N, C-alpha and C positions, 0 to 999 in steps of 0.2 A: 749503722745499724744491721741487724742481723735478723733476716728477714725468712717467715717460713710461709712457704707458698702453698697457698690451698690448689688438689689438684686441676680446678677447671686455670687459677691462672697459670699454673707452669704450662698446661698444653695451650692457653691463650698463647702464653709469650713466647710456644716453639709452632703451632702452629695456625692462629688466630691472631696476632698483634694489634689485628684493628680493635680487636675489642676490652684492649687494655688502654683504660686511663692514661692521661699524659704522665699525671702524674705518676702511674703508677709506672706506669713505660721508662720512666727517667730512674726513677728508683731503680729500678731491674738493671741497668743499663748502667747505672752509678757503681764501678769496681772499688769502689773502698765500701762498698753494703756487703754481707754473707750472703748467699740464696743456699738455702737450703730446704729439704724436701724430706718428706718421709715415709719407708717403706711401702705406707698405705693407699699412699698416690701414686706410688705407681703398681702396687695390687688394684687399684680402683680405676686405674688407667687401663687394666690388662680387661678388668670388667667390661666394662664399656666397649672397648674393642671386640671381644669375645659375641656381642650384646650386638655389634652392628651400628654402635652409632659412631664412631670414626674409622677410621681406616689406616693404620699403621702397616706401612711398607718395607723391607720385605718379610719380615715376618713383627710381632708385637717384642717379641725379647729383643732382636735387630734393633732395631727403631729405639725403642728405649736405651738400649746400649749407646748409641751411637747420638744419641740425644744429652745422655749426661755425659758426654765425651764432649760435645758441641757446647753445650752451657753448665760447667761443674756444678756441682752440689755437695754440699756438707751432709749426711745420712742424719736426720733426726730420727736414733731407734725409739724402738716401744719398750722401755725402761722398768721398773720398778718405782723408780721417780712419778713415772707421767704416770702409772696408775696409779700413784697414789695424787696426786695432781690433780684426775679428775673428781675431788669431794669438796675442791675449795675453785671449780668454776661453776658456773650457773646458766645453762643451758633453754628455752622454750620448748627445745625439742628431746628428742634420748639416742638421737644416732649416732650408734656408736662411734662410729669414722669422726664425725664432727667433735662428739669429746675426747674423743684422742689426741685429735688436732689440735684441738686447744690448750686442752692436759700439756701437749709436747709443745707448747706456744710456753704456758707457764712454766714449768721443770729450765725449758735450756735459757732461757728470761730472752723470747723470743717474740717478733711481731708477725702476727700472719697477716697474712695479704690475699684478701678473699671478697669478691663480688656475693656470698651468701646472703639474706640479709639476717637471717636467721642466727648464724654467728658475728656477725657484726651487732647486733642487739644482744651477747651474751658480756657477762661478766666474770672476772677474773683471771685475764688474760687482756694483750696488747693487740688492737688487728691495725692496718691500714686500709682503709678502702678504696675500693676497686669502681670508684663512681666519676 
């Protein structure tokens, strides 16, 4: 299975694995699954750290680099196809990052792993709920 990790799932996997459901934890640990991450999640992580909501040491950049070496991810870039796929997904809210993550899942045939109820209610892309 090809899994696109939502920002919070990526962070929980690294910082607070107890927040992951048993099902999601097992799925992420299964080496036959591909783990994907959007650069938007890296950007969101930097913003969260800048706001002081999480502490990443020694620096945000070094933490992200080390994290990606520890748990390698395939990069799910924002492409023309992703931008066009936003027309094929439906969300109850207009958060542009969520729209692009959902469209990324659709464009690259990925399953979005999330605990975000708003994303889980969306249509036009596959999800795996962290419940």
